[in-house]
OpenMM code with the backbone's topology and positions (N, CA, C; nanometers):
from openmm import Vec3, app, unit

residues = "UNK UNK UNK UNK UNK UNK UNK UNK UNK UNK UNK UNK UNK UNK UNK UNK UNK UNK UNK UNK UNK UNK UNK UNK UNK UNK UNK UNK UNK UNK UNK UNK UNK UNK UNK UNK UNK UNK UNK UNK UNK UNK UNK UNK UNK UNK UNK UNK UNK UNK UNK UNK UNK UNK UNK UNK UNK UNK UNK UNK UNK UNK UNK UNK UNK UNK UNK UNK UNK UNK UNK UNK UNK UNK UNK UNK UNK UNK UNK UNK UNK UNK UNK UNK UNK UNK UNK UNK UNK UNK UNK UNK UNK UNK UNK UNK UNK UNK UNK UNK UNK UNK UNK UNK UNK UNK UNK UNK UNK".split()
positions = [
    Vec3(-0.7959, -1.7782, 2.2157),
    Vec3(-0.7721, -1.7921, 2.0725),
    Vec3(-0.6820, -1.9136, 2.0480),
    Vec3(-0.7203, -1.9981, 1.9555),
    Vec3(-0.6463, -2.1189, 1.9239),
    Vec3(-0.5210, -2.0845, 1.8441),
    Vec3(-0.4078, -2.1493, 1.8780),
    Vec3(-0.2839, -2.1294, 1.8039),
    Vec3(-0.2955, -2.1961, 1.6678),
    Vec3(-0.2658, -2.1196, 1.5620),
    Vec3(-0.2671, -2.1758, 1.4284),
    Vec3(-0.1420, -2.2609, 1.4059),
    Vec3(-0.0299, -2.2147, 1.4598),
    Vec3(0.0970, -2.2848, 1.4455),
    Vec3(0.1478, -2.3201, 1.5856),
    Vec3(0.1476, -2.4469, 1.6183),
    Vec3(0.1841, -2.4928, 1.7521),
    Vec3(0.3339, -2.4790, 1.7751),
    Vec3(0.3694, -2.4127, 1.8838),
    Vec3(0.5094, -2.3961, 1.9202),
    Vec3(0.5678, -2.5297, 1.9629),
    Vec3(0.6965, -2.5484, 1.9344),
    Vec3(0.7646, -2.6704, 1.9751),
    Vec3(0.7392, -2.7892, 1.8837),
    Vec3(0.6842, -2.7643, 1.7637),
    Vec3(0.6626, -2.8719, 1.6671),
    Vec3(0.7313, -2.8355, 1.5355),
    Vec3(0.7578, -2.9363, 1.4548),
    Vec3(0.8180, -2.9146, 1.3238),
    Vec3(0.7112, -2.8604, 1.2292),
    Vec3(0.7450, -2.7510, 1.1595),
    Vec3(0.6508, -2.6876, 1.0670),
    Vec3(0.7073, -2.6893, 0.9252),
    Vec3(0.6284, -2.7355, 0.8306),
    Vec3(0.6653, -2.7297, 0.6891),
    Vec3(0.5751, -2.6232, 0.6271),
    Vec3(0.6215, -2.4984, 0.6279),
    Vec3(0.5364, -2.3857, 0.5893),
    Vec3(0.4780, -2.3994, 0.4496),
    Vec3(0.5543, -2.4528, 0.3563),
    Vec3(0.5049, -2.4655, 0.2190),
    Vec3(0.3786, -2.5513, 0.2143),
    Vec3(0.3700, -2.6486, 0.3025),
    Vec3(0.2542, -2.7393, 0.3040),
    Vec3(0.1405, -2.6884, 0.3932),
    Vec3(0.1657, -2.5825, 0.4706),
    Vec3(0.0661, -2.5345, 0.5668),
    Vec3(-0.0225, -2.4220, 0.5147),
    Vec3(-0.0094, -2.3913, 0.3851),
    Vec3(-0.0974, -2.2922, 0.3243),
    Vec3(-0.1301, -2.3378, 0.1828),
    Vec3(-0.2544, -2.3191, 0.1425),
    Vec3(-0.2994, -2.3561, 0.0088),
    Vec3(-0.3044, -2.2326, -0.0794),
    Vec3(-0.3317, -2.2543, -0.2067),
    Vec3(-0.3569, -2.1446, -0.2999),
    Vec3(-0.5070, -2.1212, -0.3095),
    Vec3(-0.5456, -1.9991, -0.3392),
    Vec3(-0.6844, -1.9636, -0.3631),
    Vec3(-0.6936, -1.9067, -0.5038),
    Vec3(-0.7785, -1.9654, -0.5879),
    Vec3(-0.7909, -1.9201, -0.7264),
    Vec3(-0.8268, -1.7718, -0.7283),
    Vec3(-0.7404, -1.6937, -0.7940),
    Vec3(-0.7641, -1.5502, -0.8069),
    Vec3(-0.7431, -1.4713, -0.6797),
    Vec3(-0.6767, -1.5313, -0.5803),
    Vec3(-0.6681, -1.4621, -0.4523),
    Vec3(-0.5332, -1.4695, -0.3835),
    Vec3(-0.5317, -1.4127, -0.2654),
    Vec3(-0.4162, -1.4099, -0.1764),
    Vec3(-0.4631, -1.4605, -0.0398),
    Vec3(-0.3836, -1.5472, 0.0210),
    Vec3(-0.4132, -1.5962, 0.1560),
    Vec3(-0.2966, -1.5574, 0.2457),
    Vec3(-0.3277, -1.5147, 0.3682),
    Vec3(-0.2217, -1.4899, 0.4660),
    Vec3(-0.2589, -1.5558, 0.5979),
    Vec3(-0.1557, -1.6077, 0.6657),
    Vec3(-0.1740, -1.6694, 0.7971),
    Vec3(-0.0636, -1.6169, 0.8879),
    Vec3(-0.1021, -1.5583, 0.9986),
    Vec3(-0.0039, -1.5056, 1.0928),
    Vec3(0.0570, -1.6209, 1.1722),
    Vec3(0.1897, -1.6291, 1.1676),
    Vec3(0.2613, -1.7352, 1.2376),
    Vec3(0.2938, -1.6913, 1.3797),
    Vec3(0.3557, -1.5753, 1.3933),
    Vec3(0.3912, -1.5179, 1.5227),
    Vec3(0.3771, -1.3669, 1.5167),
    Vec3(0.3411, -1.3076, 1.6308),
    Vec3(0.3375, -1.1625, 1.6409),
    Vec3(0.3658, -1.1248, 1.7854),
    Vec3(0.4617, -1.0342, 1.8029),
    Vec3(0.4894, -0.9801, 1.9357),
    Vec3(0.5538, -0.8428, 1.9200),
    Vec3(0.6020, -0.7858, 2.0292),
    Vec3(0.6555, -0.6500, 2.0246),
    Vec3(0.7808, -0.6385, 1.9375),
    Vec3(0.8488, -0.7495, 1.9087),
    Vec3(0.9701, -0.7471, 1.8267),
    Vec3(0.9394, -0.7478, 1.6773),
    Vec3(0.8205, -0.7917, 1.6386),
    Vec3(0.7858, -0.7983, 1.4966),
    Vec3(0.6834, -0.9067, 1.4718),
    Vec3(0.6783, -0.9532, 1.3459),
    Vec3(0.5843, -1.0596, 1.3135),
    Vec3(0.6339, -1.1437, 1.1979),
    Vec3(0.5787, -1.2642, 1.1886),
    Vec3(0.6076, -1.3582, 1.0805),
    Vec3(0.4736, -1.4001, 1.0222),
    Vec3(0.4619, -1.3863, 0.8900),
    Vec3(0.3361, -1.4174, 0.8227),
    Vec3(0.3629, -1.5054, 0.7013),
    Vec3(0.2784, -1.6057, 0.6826),
    Vec3(0.2833, -1.6964, 0.5693),
    Vec3(0.1811, -1.6491, 0.4663),
    Vec3(0.2225, -1.6417, 0.3393),
    Vec3(0.1344, -1.5947, 0.2322),
    Vec3(0.1326, -1.6930, 0.1161),
    Vec3(0.0203, -1.6958, 0.0439),
    Vec3(0.0150, -1.7582, -0.0891),
    Vec3(-0.0543, -1.6597, -0.1830),
    Vec3(-0.0017, -1.6518, -0.3050),
    Vec3(-0.0548, -1.5633, -0.4085),
    Vec3(-0.0845, -1.6463, -0.5327),
    Vec3(-0.2030, -1.6314, -0.5889),
    Vec3(-0.2319, -1.6954, -0.7162),
    Vec3(-0.1617, -1.6169, -0.8267),
    Vec3(-0.1370, -1.6818, -0.9403),
    Vec3(-0.0731, -1.6163, -1.0540),
    Vec3(-0.1486, -1.4878, -1.0899),
    Vec3(-0.0742, -1.3792, -1.1095),
    Vec3(-0.1338, -1.2519, -1.1472),
    Vec3(-0.1718, -1.1631, -1.0306),
    Vec3(-0.1662, -1.2164, -0.9090),
    Vec3(-0.1986, -1.1376, -0.7903),
    Vec3(-0.0738, -1.0667, -0.7386),
    Vec3(-0.0920, -0.9708, -0.6503),
    Vec3(0.0242, -0.9025, -0.5944),
    Vec3(-0.0156, -0.7998, -0.4909),
    Vec3(0.0859, -0.7289, -0.4446),
    Vec3(0.0672, -0.6164, -0.3537),
    Vec3(0.1246, -0.4929, -0.4225),
    Vec3(0.0461, -0.3880, -0.4284),
    Vec3(0.0906, -0.2666, -0.4965),
    Vec3(0.2025, -0.1993, -0.4176),
    Vec3(0.2687, -0.1060, -0.4828),
    Vec3(0.3829, -0.0372, -0.4219),
    Vec3(0.3436, 0.0297, -0.2902),
    Vec3(0.4270, 0.0066, -0.1884),
    Vec3(0.4038, 0.0633, -0.0556),
    Vec3(0.5358, 0.0656, 0.0210),
    Vec3(0.5349, 0.1204, 0.1390),
    Vec3(0.6527, 0.1170, 0.2259),
    Vec3(0.6126, 0.0561, 0.3597),
    Vec3(0.7132, 0.0153, 0.4333),
    Vec3(0.6923, -0.0347, 0.5691),
    Vec3(0.8014, 0.0254, 0.6572),
    Vec3(0.7703, 0.0516, 0.7827),
    Vec3(0.8687, 0.1154, 0.8705),
    Vec3(0.9742, 0.0191, 0.9257),
    Vec3(0.9725, -0.1078, 0.8808),
    Vec3(1.0638, -0.2089, 0.9317),
    Vec3(1.1308, -0.2832, 0.8175),
    Vec3(1.2527, -0.3324, 0.8412),
    Vec3(1.3146, -0.4244, 0.7466),
    Vec3(1.2288, -0.5505, 0.7415),
    Vec3(1.2252, -0.6147, 0.6248),
    Vec3(1.1447, -0.7358, 0.6102),
    Vec3(1.2190, -0.8367, 0.5238),
    Vec3(1.2201, -0.9614, 0.5686),
    Vec3(1.2818, -1.0707, 0.4944),
    Vec3(1.1716, -1.1497, 0.4251),
    Vec3(1.1845, -1.1663, 0.2937),
    Vec3(1.0918, -1.2486, 0.2160),
    Vec3(1.1650, -1.3755, 0.1765),
    Vec3(1.1047, -1.4908, 0.2076),
    Vec3(1.1584, -1.6204, 0.1695),
    Vec3(1.0570, -1.6873, 0.0774),
    Vec3(1.0961, -1.7173, -0.0457),
    Vec3(1.0057, -1.7820, -0.1405),
    Vec3(1.0065, -1.9325, -0.1133),
    Vec3(0.8901, -1.9861, -0.0791),
    Vec3(0.8753, -2.1272, -0.0440),
    Vec3(0.8355, -2.2134, -0.1630),
    Vec3(0.7672, -2.1511, -0.2609),
    Vec3(0.7175, -2.2234, -0.3781),
    Vec3(0.6909, -2.1216, -0.4875),
    Vec3(0.7128, -2.1596, -0.6138),
    Vec3(0.6810, -2.0724, -0.7255),
    Vec3(0.7831, -1.9629, -0.7462),
    Vec3(0.7369, -1.8515, -0.8064),
    Vec3(0.8254, -1.7381, -0.8295),
    Vec3(0.7473, -1.6078, -0.8333),
    Vec3(0.8189, -1.5009, -0.7993),
    Vec3(0.7557, -1.3695, -0.7903),
    Vec3(0.8549, -1.2618, -0.8312),
    Vec3(0.8027, -1.1519, -0.8810),
    Vec3(0.8838, -1.0332, -0.9030),
    Vec3(0.8604, -0.9413, -0.7843),
    Vec3(0.9687, -0.9086, -0.7165),
    Vec3(0.9636, -0.8154, -0.6043),
    Vec3(1.0430, -0.6931, -0.6453),
    Vec3(0.9756, -0.5792, -0.6485),
    Vec3(1.0391, -0.4548, -0.6887),
    Vec3(1.0704, -0.3747, -0.5633),
    Vec3(1.1980, -0.3404, -0.5476),
    Vec3(1.2440, -0.2654, -0.4309),
    Vec3(1.3090, -0.1370, -0.4797),
    Vec3(1.2511, -0.0240, -0.4426),
    Vec3(1.3058, 0.1040, -0.4846),
    Vec3(1.3155, 0.1179, -0.6351),
    Vec3(1.2197, 0.0614, -0.7060),
    Vec3(1.2167, 0.0681, -0.8518),
    Vec3(1.2984, -0.0391, -0.9224),
    Vec3(1.3668, -0.1248, -0.8475),
    Vec3(1.4507, -0.2297, -0.9050),
    Vec3(1.3788, -0.3650, -0.8971),
    Vec3(1.3325, -0.4193, -1.0127),
    Vec3(1.2624, -0.5480, -1.0095),
    Vec3(1.3600, -0.6648, -0.9935),
    Vec3(1.3237, -0.7581, -0.9056),
    Vec3(1.4027, -0.8783, -0.8808),
    Vec3(1.3138, -0.9995, -0.8987),
    Vec3(1.3584, -1.0985, -0.9753),
    Vec3(1.2836, -1.2230, -0.9910),
    Vec3(1.3363, -1.3223, -0.8883),
    Vec3(1.2491, -1.3647, -0.7978),
    Vec3(1.2859, -1.4618, -0.6948),
    Vec3(1.2123, -1.5920, -0.7193),
    Vec3(1.2859, -1.7019, -0.7016),
    Vec3(1.2305, -1.8355, -0.7206),
    Vec3(1.2395, -1.9144, -0.5906),
    Vec3(1.1752, -2.0292, -0.5896),
    Vec3(1.1727, -2.1154, -0.4714),
    Vec3(1.3128, -2.1295, -0.4129),
    Vec3(1.3223, -2.1102, -0.2816),
    Vec3(1.4487, -2.1233, -0.2114),
    Vec3(1.5277, -1.9943, -0.2009),
    Vec3(1.4843, -1.8884, -0.2705),
    Vec3(1.5557, -1.7613, -0.2675),
    Vec3(1.4882, -1.6635, -0.1725),
    Vec3(1.5669, -1.5674, -0.1253),
    Vec3(1.5184, -1.4682, -0.0288),
    Vec3(1.5722, -1.3308, -0.0640),
    Vec3(1.5069, -1.2288, -0.0090),
    Vec3(1.5546, -1.0913, -0.0233),
    Vec3(1.5138, -1.0145, 0.1017),
    Vec3(1.5982, -0.9186, 0.1394),
    Vec3(1.5641, -0.8298, 0.2498),
    Vec3(1.5149, -0.6984, 0.1904),
    Vec3(1.3936, -0.6610, 0.2254),
    Vec3(1.3371, -0.5332, 0.1818),
    Vec3(1.3662, -0.4318, 0.2920),
    Vec3(1.4426, -0.3263, 0.2595),
    Vec3(1.4789, -0.2296, 0.3635),
    Vec3(1.3612, -0.1428, 0.4081),
    Vec3(1.3650, -0.1040, 0.5335),
    Vec3(1.2622, -0.0156, 0.5886),
    Vec3(1.2539, 0.1134, 0.5097),
    Vec3(1.1329, 0.1650, 0.4954),
    Vec3(1.1053, 0.2959, 0.4361),
    Vec3(1.1460, 0.3093, 0.2897),
    Vec3(1.1635, 0.1976, 0.2202),
    Vec3(1.1911, 0.1970, 0.0760),
    Vec3(1.0706, 0.1330, 0.0083),
    Vec3(1.0218, 0.1937, -0.1004),
    Vec3(0.9039, 0.1381, -0.1673),
    Vec3(0.9328, -0.0024, -0.2184),
    Vec3(0.8306, -0.0853, -0.2104),
    Vec3(0.8407, -0.2213, -0.2640),
    Vec3(0.7023, -0.2679, -0.3080),
    Vec3(0.7023, -0.3633, -0.4000),
    Vec3(0.5788, -0.4222, -0.4512),
    Vec3(0.6078, -0.5683, -0.4844),
    Vec3(0.5025, -0.6510, -0.4846),
    Vec3(0.5165, -0.7925, -0.5168),
    Vec3(0.4173, -0.8287, -0.6261),
    Vec3(0.4608, -0.9153, -0.7189),
    Vec3(0.3719, -0.9623, -0.8244),
    Vec3(0.3991, -1.1107, -0.8489),
    Vec3(0.2926, -1.1888, -0.8569),
    Vec3(0.3027, -1.3332, -0.8780),
    Vec3(0.3112, -1.3640, -1.0274),
    Vec3(0.4343, -1.3830, -1.0774),
    Vec3(0.4536, -1.4245, -1.2165),
    Vec3(0.3941, -1.5641, -1.2363),
    Vec3(0.4103, -1.6462, -1.1355),
    Vec3(0.3473, -1.7777, -1.1237),
    Vec3(0.2913, -1.7789, -0.9828),
    Vec3(0.2046, -1.8726, -0.9508),
    Vec3(0.1597, -1.8786, -0.8120),
    Vec3(0.2820, -1.8969, -0.7248),
    Vec3(0.2781, -1.8358, -0.6059),
    Vec3(0.3917, -1.8510, -0.5153),
    Vec3(0.3482, -1.8423, -0.3706),
    Vec3(0.4337, -1.9000, -0.2850),
    Vec3(0.4153, -1.8949, -0.1404),
    Vec3(0.5394, -1.8321, -0.0807),
    Vec3(0.5194, -1.7505, 0.0239),
    Vec3(0.6335, -1.6859, 0.0879),
    Vec3(0.6126, -1.6757, 0.2372),
    Vec3(0.7240, -1.6650, 0.3063),
    Vec3(0.7248, -1.6375, 0.4487),
    Vec3(0.7833, -1.4986, 0.4639),
    Vec3(0.7093, -1.4094, 0.5293),
    Vec3(0.7512, -1.2713, 0.5504),
    Vec3(0.7833, -1.2517, 0.6980),
    Vec3(0.9068, -1.2078, 0.7249),
    Vec3(0.9500, -1.1811, 0.8624),
    Vec3(0.9834, -1.0337, 0.8746),
    Vec3(0.9086, -0.9635, 0.9589),
    Vec3(0.9320, -0.8208, 0.9821),
    Vec3(0.9875, -0.8025, 1.1228),
    Vec3(1.0996, -0.7317, 1.1318),
    Vec3(1.1630, -0.7043, 1.2602),
    Vec3(1.1554, -0.5547, 1.2874),
    Vec3(1.1009, -0.5174, 1.4002),
    Vec3(1.0888, -0.3776, 1.4356),
    Vec3(1.2231, -0.3225, 1.4820),
    Vec3(1.2500, -0.1968, 1.4451),
    Vec3(1.3726, -0.1316, 1.4877),
    Vec3(1.3624, -0.0894, 1.6343),
    Vec3(1.4766, -0.0661, 1.6923),
    Vec3(1.4816, -0.0265, 1.8328),
    Vec3(1.4692, 0.1244, 1.8452),
] * unit.nanometer
topology = app.Topology()
chain = topology.addChain("A")
for resn in residues:
    res = topology.addResidue(resn, chain)
    for name in ("N", "CA", "C"):
        topology.addAtom(name, app.Element.getBySymbol(name[0]), res)
């Protein structure tokens, strides 16, 4: 399997994913037993419905803005901002404007 993101090189994640009209794109950056890192783009109006994950997750907004609701509390995040979504707490994402994010999930011990 060909590496999508070459190790040992400089990566500009915001430039390494495009937008899809009316859609969501995801690209897996790394995955191993410790967790995974995934790059996403969301077109305006797209999102992920409320769900939980068994791991803490860091969301870094690379472009645009999104509303991320954690445990019923909506947060507006803009380019350059981040939030940690705690494990086993409901969360949802909605693209107020098109946005790109890097999601890092770390598995608990």
